[in-house]
C-alpha positions in Angstrom: 7.2 -18.3 15.6 6.3 -21.0 13.2 9.2 -21.2 10.7 7.7 -24.0 8.8 4.6 -22.0 7.9 6.8 -19.0 7.1 8.8 -21.1 4.7 5.6 -22.3 3.0 4.4 -18.7 2.6 7.7 -17.5 1.2 7.6 -20.3 -1.4 4.0 -19.2 -2.3 5.1 -15.6 -2.6 8.1 -16.5 -4.8 6.0 -18.7 -7.0 3.3 -16.1 -7.4 5.9 -13.4 -8.1 7.6 -15.5 -10.7 4.3 -16.2 -12.5 3.5 -12.4 -12.5 7.0 -11.6 -13.6 6.9 -14.1 -16.5 3.6 -12.8 -17.8 4.9 -9.2 -18.1 1.4 -7.9 -18.2 -0.7 -5.9 -15.8 -1.3 -7.6 -12.5 -4.9 -8.8 -12.2 -6.9 -7.9 -9.1 -7.1 -11.5 -7.9 -3.3 -11.8 -8.2 -2.8 -8.6 -6.3 -5.2 -9.7 -3.6 -3.5 -13.1 -3.3 -0.1 -11.5 -3.0 -1.3 -9.1 -0.3 -2.9 -12.0 1.5 0.3 -13.9 1.6 2.2 -10.9 2.7 -0.3 -10.2 5.6 0.0 -13.9 6.7 3.8 -13.7 6.6 3.7 -10.4 8.5 1.4 -11.9 11.2 3.8 -14.8 11.7 6.7 -12.5 12.4 4.8 -10.2 14.8 6.0 -10.3 18.3 3.6 -12.2 20.5 3.6 -9.2 22.9 2.5 -6.7 20.3 -1.2 -6.4 19.7 -2.2 -8.0 16.5 -4.4 -6.3 13.9 -8.0 -7.4 13.8 -8.5 -9.4 10.6 -11.9 -9.8 8.8 -11.7 -13.6 9.2 -11.9 -13.2 13.0 -14.9 -11.0 13.1 -18.3 -12.5 13.8 -20.4 -13.4 10.8 -23.3 -11.1 10.0 -26.6 -12.1 11.5 -29.0 -13.6 8.9 -32.2 -11.8 8.2 -35.4 -13.7 8.9 -36.7 -15.6 5.9 -39.9 -13.6 5.6 -37.8 -10.4 5.2 -35.5 -11.9 2.6 -38.5 -13.3 0.7 -40.3 -9.9 0.8 -37.2 -8.1 -0.5 -36.7 -10.7 -3.3 -40.4 -10.4 -4.3 -40.3 -6.6 -4.5 -37.2 -6.7 -6.7 -38.5 -9.4 -9.0 -42.1 -8.4 -9.3 -42.1 -7.9 -13.1 -39.5 -10.5 -13.9 -40.5 -13.4 -16.2 -39.5 -16.9 -15.3 -36.2 -18.0 -16.7 -37.4 -21.5 -17.3 -40.1 -21.6 -20.1 -43.2 -23.5 -19.0 -44.8 -25.9 -21.5 -48.0 -24.6 -23.0 
């Protein structure tokens, strides 16, 4: 177990909690997601090496990119009647 990284995460958790507590307002979605991320990382550090670890989204393979001609065709079909955003000189 890496106690140094655990200490860093606990400091981050404490700092984020203090800023949320001082604001005394509703927690924004990004603050909630950040807090959950820190908690998951801390939990993963304390998991027993023998226990199977949960599969995180960061470890999954990236989605395969579509071929350029498919993306271009999809973009053209969505933007067929759209005017250019940059005015051309007349």
